[in-house]
Structure formats: C-alpha cells, structure tokens
VMD Tcl script that draws the C-alpha trace (Angstrom):
set ca {
  {-70.36 -49.17 147.23}
  {-71.06 -51.04 144.05}
  {-70.09 -50.07 140.56}
  {-73.70 -49.35 139.60}
  {-74.03 -46.96 142.56}
  {-70.88 -45.07 141.50}
  {-72.06 -44.87 137.90}
  {-75.46 -43.54 138.96}
  {-74.07 -40.80 141.21}
  {-70.49 -39.85 140.35}
  {-68.60 -37.92 143.04}
  {-68.93 -34.19 142.43}
  {-66.75 -32.91 145.24}
  {-63.39 -33.60 143.59}
  {-61.45 -30.41 142.88}
  {-57.93 -29.56 141.83}
  {-55.92 -26.42 142.41}
  {-52.43 -26.72 140.88}
  {-49.68 -25.27 143.04}
  {-45.98 -25.71 142.28}
  {-44.99 -25.30 145.92}
  {-47.34 -28.00 147.24}
  {-44.87 -30.85 146.80}
  {-41.23 -31.06 147.80}
  {-39.05 -30.06 144.90}
  {-41.81 -28.06 143.21}
  {-39.77 -24.87 143.21}
  {-36.82 -26.80 141.78}
  {-39.04 -28.06 138.95}
  {-40.19 -24.49 138.29}
  {-36.56 -23.33 138.12}
  {-35.77 -26.24 135.80}
  {-38.64 -25.27 133.49}
  {-37.46 -21.64 133.50}
  {-33.90 -22.73 132.68}
  {-35.06 -25.02 129.88}
  {-37.11 -22.18 128.44}
  {-34.05 -19.94 128.51}
  {-31.88 -22.52 126.79}
  {-34.59 -23.15 124.19}
  {-34.72 -19.41 123.41}
  {-30.93 -19.26 123.06}
  {-31.04 -22.23 120.66}
  {-33.85 -20.60 118.68}
  {-31.77 -17.43 118.42}
  {-28.74 -19.40 117.25}
  {-30.87 -21.22 114.66}
  {-32.30 -17.92 113.46}
  {-28.85 -16.35 113.09}
  {-27.35 -19.38 111.33}
  {-30.40 -19.65 109.08}
  {-30.21 -15.95 108.18}
  {-26.52 -16.32 107.32}
  {-27.21 -19.39 105.17}
  {-30.10 -17.59 103.47}
  {-27.91 -14.58 102.68}
  {-24.96 -16.64 101.46}
  {-27.18 -18.88 99.36}
  {-28.92 -15.87 97.86}
  {-25.71 -14.05 97.02}
  {-24.06 -17.15 95.56}
  {-27.15 -18.00 93.47}
  {-27.51 -21.31 95.31}
  {-31.25 -21.93 95.48}
  {-31.07 -24.93 97.84}
  {-28.93 -23.15 100.44}
  {-31.15 -20.11 100.20}
  {-34.30 -22.17 100.80}
  {-32.69 -24.12 103.66}
  {-31.68 -20.86 105.32}
  {-35.15 -19.38 104.84}
  {-36.73 -22.49 106.33}
  {-34.34 -22.33 109.32}
  {-35.28 -18.69 109.94}
  {-39.00 -19.45 109.80}
  {-38.76 -22.56 112.00}
  {-36.58 -20.76 114.56}
  {-38.98 -17.83 114.66}
  {-41.94 -20.17 115.09}
  {-40.08 -22.01 117.86}
  {-39.47 -18.72 119.69}
  {-43.16 -17.84 119.39}
  {-44.18 -21.23 120.78}
  {-41.66 -21.01 123.63}
  {-43.01 -17.61 124.59}
  {-46.62 -18.71 124.26}
  {-46.18 -22.07 126.02}
  {-47.25 -20.95 129.53}
  {-50.26 -19.11 128.12}
  {-51.25 -22.09 125.97}
  {-50.98 -24.50 128.90}
  {-53.02 -22.16 131.10}
  {-55.61 -21.67 128.35}
  {-56.14 -25.39 127.87}
  {-56.16 -26.02 131.62}
  {-58.83 -23.34 132.06}
  {-60.78 -24.75 129.14}
  {-60.58 -28.18 130.73}
  {-61.89 -26.79 134.01}
  {-65.07 -25.76 132.20}
  {-65.85 -29.36 131.21}
  {-68.55 -30.80 133.44}
}
mol new
graphics top color blue
foreach p $ca { graphics top sphere $p radius 0.5 }
foreach p [lrange $ca 0 end-1] q [lrange $ca 1 end] { graphics top cylinder $p $q radius 0.2 }
display resetview
C-alpha cells in the first residue's frame, strides 16, 4: 500500500475498549491508583485542617497574612478534594467525548 492509498481511504475498523485486566499487572495498577487517591485525600484533609487552624489563629491574633494564607490553604485543599473525587468521572467524560470524534 502506498501513502496516497492510505490517505484516500483511512482504516475504519480500528476500535479500542479499555480494560484494566487485559494486561498483566493491570489489577496492580488499579490498586496503585486507588491507593494514591486515598493518600491524596488524606493529604487534602491534613492541608484543610492545618489551613483552618492557621486561618483561625491568624484571625484571632489580627495577623492578616497568616489569616489569608490559612484561608487559601483551606480553599486549595477543598478544591483538591473535589478534583480527586471527580477525577475518574472527568477522565471517563473526556474519554467518552473523544470516542464521539470521527
């Protein structure tokens, strides 16, 4: 086959069905992803608690910079937890959206 023949009639029979168990070690990778997600949530919780404490201490001591740093830590940790929870749905959404491209 020449390049001009391939360009004129691209193959249309290529499909993909993702399956974690199709390759050796796939289940191990799934467990690793689950564990990383768990650790990420624990770190987000720790950041939220530390940020809330810094926000409270900065507010009570009239220290504007500590108060703002604590508030920012709370917001970033909360956003991180939202993204960690939404990550599988976001990946699936974009994968499904990509499947619709022809």
